C-alpha positions in Angstrom: -54.0 -66.0 114.8 -51.9 -64.4 117.5 -49.9 -61.5 116.3 -46.4 -60.9 117.4 -45.4 -57.6 119.0 -43.8 -56.8 115.6 -47.1 -56.8 113.8 -47.9 -58.8 110.6 -44.7 -59.7 108.6 -44.3 -59.8 104.9 -41.6 -61.1 102.6 -39.2 -58.3 102.1 -35.8 -57.8 100.4 -33.4 -55.1 101.5 -30.0 -53.8 100.4 -27.7 -53.6 103.4 -24.4 -51.6 103.6 -21.8 -53.6 105.6 -19.0 -52.4 107.7 -16.4 -53.3 105.0 -18.3 -51.0 102.6 -19.6 -54.0 100.6 -23.3 -54.2 99.8 -25.4 -57.3 100.6 -28.9 -58.2 99.5 -30.9 -59.7 102.4 -34.3 -61.5 102.1 -36.6 -61.5 105.2 -39.0 -64.4 105.3 -41.8 -64.6 107.9 -42.6 -67.9 109.6 -45.8 -68.5 111.6 -45.9 -71.2 114.2 -49.0 -73.2 115.1 -49.3 -71.2 118.2 -49.7 -68.1 116.1 -46.4 -66.6 117.0 -44.2 -65.3 114.3 -40.5 -65.0 113.8 -38.3 -64.0 110.8 -35.7 -65.9 108.9 -33.2 -63.7 107.1 -31.0 -65.0 104.2 -28.1 -63.5 102.3 -29.2 -63.8 98.7 -26.4 -61.6 97.2 -24.9 -64.4 95.1 -28.3 -65.7 94.0 -29.2 -62.2 92.8 -25.9 -61.9 90.9 -26.4 -65.3 89.2 -30.0 -64.3 88.2 -28.7 -61.0 86.8 -26.1 -62.8 84.8 -28.7 -65.2 83.5 -30.9 -62.2 82.4 -27.9 -60.6 80.7 -27.1 -63.9 78.9 -30.8 -64.1 77.7 -30.6 -60.5 76.5 -27.4 -61.3 74.5 -29.1 -64.3 73.0 -32.0 -62.1 71.9 -29.5 -59.7 70.4 -27.9 -62.5 68.5 -31.2 -63.7 67.2 -32.2 -60.2 66.2 -28.8 -59.6 64.5 -29.1 -62.8 62.5 -32.6 -61.9 61.5 -31.9 -58.5 60.1 -28.4 -59.1 58.7 -29.5 -60.6 55.4 -31.9 -57.8 54.6 -29.5 -55.1 55.7 -26.6 -56.6 53.7 -28.9 -56.7 50.7 -29.6 -53.0 51.1 -25.9 -52.3 51.5 -25.2 -54.3 48.4 -27.6 -52.2 46.4 -26.1 -48.9 47.7 -22.6 -50.1 47.1 -23.3 -51.5 43.7 -25.1 -48.5 42.4 -22.4 -46.2 43.7 -19.7 -48.2 41.9 -21.8 -48.2 38.7 -22.2 -44.5 38.9 -18.5 -44.0 39.5 -17.8 -45.8 36.2 -20.1 -43.4 34.4 -18.5 -40.1 35.3 -15.1 -38.6 34.7 -12.5 -38.7 37.5 -12.4 -34.9 37.5 -16.2 -34.7 38.3 -16.7 -33.5 42.0 -19.5 -36.0 42.3 -17.0 -38.9 42.1 -15.6 -38.0 45.5 -19.2 -38.1 46.9 -19.7 -41.5 45.4 -16.4 -42.7 46.7 -17.6 -41.7 50.2 -20.8 -43.6 49.8 -18.8 -46.7 48.7 -16.5 -46.4 51.7 -19.4 -45.9 54.1 -21.1 -49.0 52.7 -18.0 -51.1 53.3 -17.7 -49.7 56.8 -21.3 -50.6 57.5 -20.6 -54.2 56.2 -17.9 -54.4 58.9 -20.2 -53.1 61.6 -22.8 -55.9 60.7 -20.1 -58.5 60.7 -18.8 -57.2 64.1 -22.3 -57.5 65.5 -22.8 -61.0 64.1 -19.3 -62.0 65.4 -20.2 -60.7 68.9 -23.4 -62.7 68.8 -21.5 -65.7 67.5 -23.4 -65.8 64.3 -20.3 -65.7 62.1 -16.9 -67.3 62.3 -13.7 -65.5 63.2 -11.5 -65.2 60.2 -7.9 -64.4 61.0 -5.4 -63.4 58.3 -2.0 -61.7 58.2 -2.8 -58.1 59.0 -1.1 -54.7 59.5 -3.5 -53.3 62.1 -2.3 -49.7 61.8 -4.9 -48.7 59.0 -7.6 -50.5 61.1 -6.8 -48.4 64.2 -6.6 -45.2 62.2 -10.0 -45.9 60.5 -11.6 -46.9 63.7 -10.5 -43.6 65.4 -12.2 -41.7 62.6 -15.5 -43.4 63.3 -15.1 -43.0 67.1 -14.6 -39.3 66.8 -18.2 -38.9 65.9 -19.4 -40.7 69.0 -17.0 -39.3 71.6 -17.7 -35.8 73.0 -15.6 -33.0 71.8 -14.7 -32.3 75.4 -12.4 -35.3 75.0 -9.2 -34.7 72.9 -8.2 -37.7 70.9 -4.4 -38.1 70.3 -2.8 -40.6 68.0 0.7 -41.9 68.4 0.7 -44.6 65.7 3.5 -46.2 63.8 2.1 -47.1 60.4 4.8 -49.6 59.5 4.0 -52.0 62.3 4.8 -55.7 62.0 2.3 -58.2 60.7 0.0 -60.1 63.1 -2.5 -62.9 62.6 -5.8 -61.2 63.3 -9.5 -60.8 62.5 -9.7 -57.1 61.4 -13.3 -56.8 62.7 -12.3 -58.0 66.1 -9.4 -55.6 66.3 -11.8 -52.9 65.5 -14.1 -54.2 68.3 -11.2 -54.2 70.8 -10.4 -50.5 70.1 -14.0 -49.4 70.2 -14.6 -51.1 73.5 -11.5 -49.7 75.1 -12.2 -46.2 73.8 -15.8 -46.4 74.9 -14.6 -47.4 78.4 -12.2 -44.5 78.4 -14.9 -42.1 77.4 -17.1 -43.2 80.3 -14.1 -42.7 82.7 -13.9 -39.0 81.6 -17.5 -37.5 82.0 -16.0 -34.0 82.4 -13.7 -34.3 79.5 -10.0 -35.2 79.2 -7.4 -36.7 76.9 -7.7 -40.1 75.1 -4.4 -41.3 73.6 -4.1 -44.3 71.3 -0.6 -45.7 70.7 0.7 -48.4 68.3 4.3 -49.5 67.9 6.6 -52.5 67.5 8.2 -53.8 70.7 10.6 -56.6 71.7 9.8 -58.4 75.0 12.6 -60.0 76.9 12.3 -62.6 79.7 12.0 -59.9 82.3 9.2 -58.3 80.5 7.3 -61.5 79.9 7.6 -62.5 83.5 4.6 -60.2 84.1 2.7 -62.1 81.4 2.8 -65.8 82.1 1.1 -66.6 78.8 3.6 -64.6 76.6 7.0 -65.7 75.3 10.0 -63.5 74.7 10.0 -62.1 71.2 8.6 -59.3 68.9 5.1 -58.0 69.5 2.8 -55.2 68.2 1.9 -53.1 71.2 -1.5 -51.2 71.3 -2.2 -48.8 74.1 -5.3 -46.8 75.1 -4.7 -44.2 77.8 -7.2 -41.9 79.4 -6.9 -39.1 82.0 -10.0 -40.2 83.8 -10.9 -41.1 87.3 -8.8 -44.3 87.5 -9.5 -47.4 89.5 -8.6 -48.7 92.9 -6.8 -52.1 93.1 -10.0 -54.0 94.1 -11.9 -52.9 91.1 -8.9 -53.3 88.8 -8.7 -57.0 89.7 -12.3 -57.6 88.6 -12.7 -55.5 85.4 -12.4 -58.5 83.0 -15.1 -60.5 84.9 -18.2 -60.9 82.7 -21.1 -58.6 83.8 -19.0 -56.8 86.4 -19.5 -53.0 86.0 -19.2 -49.9 88.0 -21.5 -48.0 85.7 -25.1 -47.0 86.6 -28.0 -49.0 85.3 -28.5 -48.3 81.6 -24.9 -47.2 81.1 -23.4 -50.6 80.3 -23.6 -54.4 80.7 -20.2 -55.1 82.1 -19.3 -57.1 78.9 -17.0 -54.7 77.1 -13.7 -55.5 78.8 -14.5 -59.2 79.1 -15.0 -59.2 75.4 -11.7 -57.4 74.9 -10.0 -60.0 77.1 -11.5 -62.9 75.2 -10.5 -61.5 71.8 -6.9 -60.7 72.9 -6.5 -64.3 74.3 -8.0 -65.8 71.2 -5.3 -63.9 69.2 -2.5 -65.3 71.4 -1.9 -62.0 73.0 -1.6 -60.5 76.4 -3.2 -57.5 78.1 -2.1 -55.3 81.0 -3.8 -52.5 83.0 -2.1 -49.7 84.8 -4.4 -47.4 86.8 -4.4 -45.1 89.8 -7.3 -43.3 91.4 -7.5 -39.8 90.0 -4.7 -40.3 87.6 -6.2 -42.2 84.7 -5.8 -45.7 83.2 -3.7 -47.3 80.5 -4.6 -50.6 78.8 -1.7 -52.2 77.0 -2.3 -55.1 74.5 0.5 -57.2 73.0 -0.2 -59.1 69.7 2.5 -61.7 68.7 4.2 -61.0 65.4 4.2 -63.5 62.5 6.7 -63.8 59.6 4.1 -63.4 56.9 3.4 -60.5 54.6 0.2 -58.7 55.5 -2.9 -59.1 53.2 -3.6 -55.6 51.8 -6.9 -54.3 50.7 -7.4 -54.1 46.9 -7.4 -50.6 45.3 -10.8 -49.5 44.0 -9.5 -48.4 40.5 -7.4 -51.6 39.8 -7.7 -53.3 36.5 -10.4 -56.0 36.9 -10.4 -59.4 35.2 -13.0 -59.7 32.4 -14.5 -62.5 30.2 -17.2 -63.3 27.7 -18.8 -66.4 29.2 -22.6 -66.9 29.8 -23.8 -66.6 33.4 -27.1 -67.5 35.0 -27.7 -65.1 37.9 -30.5 -65.7 40.5 -31.6 -63.3 43.3 -35.1 -62.6 44.5 -34.3 -58.8 44.9 -34.8 -57.0 41.6 -32.4 -54.2 42.6 -29.7 -56.8 43.3 -30.3 -58.4 39.9 -30.0 -54.9 38.3 -26.7 -54.2 40.0 -25.2 -57.7 39.3 -26.3 -57.7 35.7 -24.8 -54.3 35.0 -21.5 -55.2 36.8 -21.1 -58.5 35.0 -22.1 -57.1 31.5 -19.6 -54.3 31.9 -16.9 -56.9 32.6 -17.9 -58.5 29.2 -20.0 -61.4 30.4 -23.4 -62.4 28.9 -25.9 -62.5 31.7 -29.3 -64.2 32.0 -31.0 -63.1 35.3 -34.0 -64.5 37.2 -35.7 -63.4 40.4 -37.4 -66.8 40.9 -35.2 -69.9 41.6 -38.0 -72.1 40.4 -38.1 -70.3 37.0 -34.3 -70.3 36.8 -34.3 -74.1 37.4 -36.8 -74.6 34.6 -34.7 -72.5 32.3 -31.5 -74.3 33.2 -33.2 -77.7 32.7 -34.2 -76.7 29.2 -30.7 -75.4 28.1 -28.1 -76.7 30.6 -25.2 -76.5 28.1 -25.8 -72.9 27.4 -24.4 -71.7 30.6 -20.8 -71.5 31.9 -21.5 -70.4 35.5 -24.4 -70.1 37.9 -24.5 -67.4 40.6 -27.3 -67.6 43.2 -28.4 -65.9 46.4 -28.9 -68.1 49.5 -32.2 -66.8 51.1 -35.0 -66.9 48.5 -38.7 -67.8 48.6 -39.8 -71.1 47.2 -36.3 -72.5 47.2 -33.1 -71.7 49.1 -29.8 -71.2 47.2 -28.2 -74.4 48.5 -31.1 -76.5 47.4 -31.2 -74.7 44.0 -27.5 -75.5 43.5 -28.1 -79.2 44.4 -30.8 -79.4 41.8 -28.6 -77.7 39.2 -25.7 -80.1 39.9 -28.1 -83.1 39.4 -28.7 -81.8 35.9 -25.2 -80.9 35.1 -22.5 -82.0 37.8 -19.7 -80.1 36.1 -21.3 -76.6 36.1 -19.4 -74.2 38.4 -21.5 -72.3 41.0 -21.1 -69.4 43.3 -23.3 -68.9 46.4 -23.9 -65.4 47.8 -25.4 -64.8 51.3 -26.2 -61.9 53.6 -26.3 -64.1 56.6 -27.2 -67.7 57.1 -26.8 -70.1 60.0 -27.7 -73.0 57.6 -24.6 -72.8 55.5 -21.0 -71.6 55.7 -17.9 -71.7 53.6 -17.0 -75.3 54.6 -20.5 -76.7 54.1 -20.7 -74.9 50.7 -17.5 -76.5 49.6 -18.7 -80.0 50.7 -21.8 -79.5 48.5 -19.7 -78.8 45.4 -20.2 -75.0 45.4 -17.0 -73.5 44.0 -17.1 -70.1 45.7 -18.9 -68.8 48.8 -19.2 -65.0 49.0 -20.7 -62.8 51.8 -22.8 -59.8 51.0 -22.5 -56.9 50.3 -20.1 -57.7 47.4 -17.9 -55.1 45.9 -17.1 -55.3 42.2 -13.5 -56.3 42.8 -14.5 -59.4 44.8 -17.2 -60.3 42.3 -14.9 -59.9 39.2 -12.1 -61.9 40.8 -14.4 -64.6 42.1 -16.1 -65.1 38.8 -12.9 -65.2 36.9 -11.2 -67.6 39.4 -14.2 -70.1 39.3 -14.3 -70.0 35.5 -10.6 -70.5 35.2 -10.7 -73.4 37.6 -13.1 -75.1 35.2 
């Protein structure tokens, strides 16, 4: 074969800096003629490479979702055991005992961890978004407490939060996710330190103000702002920050999904988002959530008076520690509890004495027989028996499917005593 004056060519790919300061990826492909002469075809494969990178990122996210769903059930069971034992211990000591404060912190941390798992599952689309009338001020305050531990002390966090903000229709977990993503982005914009300020207040947008937001109508809104004193952005970058997988961070520093997720959540909540930024002078993200005329759903106090009863309950869960916690909780509320760790044995017991029980509570993921199938078998024996299904995470069943099967109540783990007490009493009273 005749060699060209350039020597033997190979397939090569290069990154090329263009005159307009953009970067192109060029592929050189050698072609050999019958005469033995060679020449090179070059091709701009920048778009192809970007599409392939996006596909790889999408596959990574799918893997994260699969992993999240796989561990969520076991992790929520562990949280349930920690939460349950902390609450049982709190009942056994006087309020003046210093250990009670430590137990309260354990309880609070368990509930925070529950929200983190739910947030991960929501991000991976393994759980449904549940919006409810919400005052987001406590969510923002609590999220900032958690963020302080992950943001360097070289960054000062300032709060300018109006606690009595109006009610919005929101998923608390996703509001938490919005704030975490925005603050994480601000943190990365200030590698040498700076000021991160979070604001929250009620605003009224008139027609002039909404002219800048074509998807917003004039009216009352809750306005969340996140401001940093970082490096800022030039107009070209600012126009692309909400594009999926677009990032200015180095490899390993981010996926480019954070702000696109924020944008998606805000739009899903009927809101609007604005960005003001200038190179060297920092960035401010402003989010507008539309106000609703409904009273916010408030969290239940931990030391409230819980409903009690004396009915007989069959409780089924393959985790012995969960059985211990549930039995103690229910017995302290006055109920008579028969507990089983095997759904097969529980079914045999129920078949022998079906009229001896007033309620059946079962876990979803169990060996030998899943909770939904167990309930189906129970209802064949006695169609009128009320049932409650508990789950750490399941793609097989959700609240709507459970209702269609005749299950009276569907509860996600970990379950605190207030939710358990009220759910049991509500189901029994419905009967």
